[in-house]
N, C-alpha and C positions, 0 to 999 in steps of 0.2 A: 753758350755755344754748342751747335751739333756738330759732329763730323761726320763723312761717310764711312770711316772705319769702325769697325767693331769689335767688340770681343769674339774672339775665336777666330778672326780672320787670319790668314798668311799674309806675310809682309815680307820685303825686304829693306834693310837698310840702305840710303842713295847716297848718305854722308855721315863724317863721322871716323872714330877710331876703329866701329864695327862693320864698315862699309863692305856690303857684297853679302853679309852675313842674312839667312832666313831663319824665321820665328814664328811662331803663333803669338796673339794678343792675347795675353793675360788676364789685363785690368786695363780699364780706361780712366782717365781722371781729365774729365772736359774742362774744369776751373783752370787747372792748370796749364791746358793746352800739351798734356804727356801721356805716354802709356807705359805700361811694362809688358815685355816680350819676351818669352822664353829664351834663355843663351843670349841674351843681347844686355849690352851695359853692365857687365857682371863684375860688383865691387867686392872687396873684402871687406867683412864685418868681425870685430870682436864682440862673439856674444857670453852676456852674464847668463848665469845659471838660473832656470826657472822650472816649474813644477813639470813641466812637459819637455822640455829642451836642455840638454848638458851644454855646459859654457867651453867656449871654443873660439877658434878662427872659421868662420863659415863662408863661403861665397855664395853671393843671390844676386838677382837682378834689381837694377836701379832704374827707375825712371828715365824716359828717352823723349825726346822731344818730337810731336806729332810729324812737324816738316821734315824730319831728318826720316821720316819711314814713307814707303808707298805701297800700296795692294799688288799682292804678286798671283799675275795672271794664272790662269789653267796652262798656259802655252809656257810659263816659267819666265815672263818680262813682265818687269815694272810696271803699272799703267795705271790713269787714274779712274775715278769712278762718277759715274754720272746716272740720274733717276730715270726711270722710264713708267709712262701708264699703259699699263694692257689695257684691252679691249673688255675685261669684266669690272674695271677701275680699279684694280688693287695698283700698289706703288712699286715698284723692285729695283734693285740696284742692278747697274750694267757696267761691265768693263770697256770702256772705250775702245782700246786696241783691238780686241779680239770680238766683241760684242756680245760676249756670253752672258747671262742671266746672272748673277751672284745670290746663290740662295743660303741663308743663314743658318748657321749650324747649332744656333741655341735653341 
């Protein structure tokens, strides 16, 4: 399945325990319809010692359902994303509320 949200997009949580928090998408999991967002859905994990990491209790981001996040517009409002084909034939993402073209940060 293809989603309109991409890695690097700034999103806002629209439902759940972190409602209203903002963050950037770190990783997408299209097959699971989930994403990892920086600072959102923090869980406590008991980490075993490895060669690169020490043992202990760490906090890390867990996956969040795609339906619970929305793209954060340049005006600071949650918005949907649509596609538009420009005169030169290129396909770009456009924020519905403001009409701004979304440039990829990657």
